[in-house]
N, C-alpha and C positions, 0 to 999 in steps of 0.2 A: 536597487532592485532587492535587497536582502530584507530590507526595513518594509518592504511594499509587501512581500512575501511574508512576513512577521504579522502584517495587520490582516490580510487575509487570514492566516491562521486562526488567529484569533476570532476573527469574527466566525469561522468556521465553527470553532470551538463550542460556539454558543449555540447553535441549529438543534434542532432538534431529530434523532435521528428518525424515528417514527415517521415525522412527517415527510422528511427526505424520503424514505423508503416508500411512500403512496405513489410518490414522483418516480421512482425507479423503471418500471413497467413504462410508461408513457417514454422516457427517453430512451431505453431500449429498444424499443422498435422503432424510434427515429433512426438511430445509430445503426442497427441492421441493414435499414436502406441506404444504402450510401447516395447522397448528391453531393455535389462539388459546390456548397454552398457555405456561406456564413452561417444559415442557420444549421444545417449538420454539425460544424466543425463547435460550436457553441454547445449544442446536444452531446456530442463527444466529451466537453469540458465538465458541462453537467452532470454527466453520468459518473465521469471520474471524481469528481468533489462527493458525490453522493455513496460512492464507493468507497472513497478516503476516510469519509467520516463515520462509517460501518466499520472497516476494516482497524481504525483507531479505537473504536469503542470495545471492539473485541478485543483486541490487543490490550487495553487497560485492565478489561475485565479479566482475562488470563493471568495477567501481572498482578492485578490487586486479589485474586482468590490464590494464588500463589503465596503472596504473603502473608494471607490468612493463615496459610497452613504452615506456615512457617520456617518455608523455603528460604535457606539464605541468599541472598543476591549476589551472584557471581562477583567478583571483584574485576575492574576491566585492566586488563592486559594492554601494552600496545602490542602494534602487528610484529615487530621486531621480537618481541618476548614470545609472542603464540608461535612465532618461526623455531625458535631456538628450542621452544618447548616440544615442537612435532620432530624437532631434528633436521629442520630444511633450511637449506640454503636461501639467501636472498635471491640467488638465481633462478633455483627452480620455483621459488614464490612468484617471481615477476612474469617466467613462463605461465604458469597458473592463471594469474588474473587476464591476461591478455585473451580476450576472446571468449571468456568465460560469463555466463548466465544462464538465466531459466527462461524459456518461452512459456507461458499461460495461455492455452487455448481457450479463448470465449465463445468460440462457437459451438462447442459440446455442451454447455451448461450453464444456464443463467446466475445470477447473485444469488439468487434466491434457493438454489440448489436443485431447480427445475432441468430438464434435459430438452434441450430443443432439437 
């Protein structure tokens, strides 16, 4: 499974973001109108792909700009070391991990920043 995902990721990396974003509106409109069909499910995945490529490019550009400004790359710490630095016990960290997450509301704005 992982090898298949890596193959998909390599292919996605080669896609032109501008061309993908031209399709965003089409698939956003399809996804907004739920239908219990394979076409709708595929449209959700296509919209997710478009958004993923866009997000990846934004993140890449941000990190590239940071590196050009001479900002040091933070060294990677193990989760245990981060907990220790914050003075947290492993039990309190485990409690935090359970049920935490962030919900992103896609109803109020679209990917291009327009309110719907």
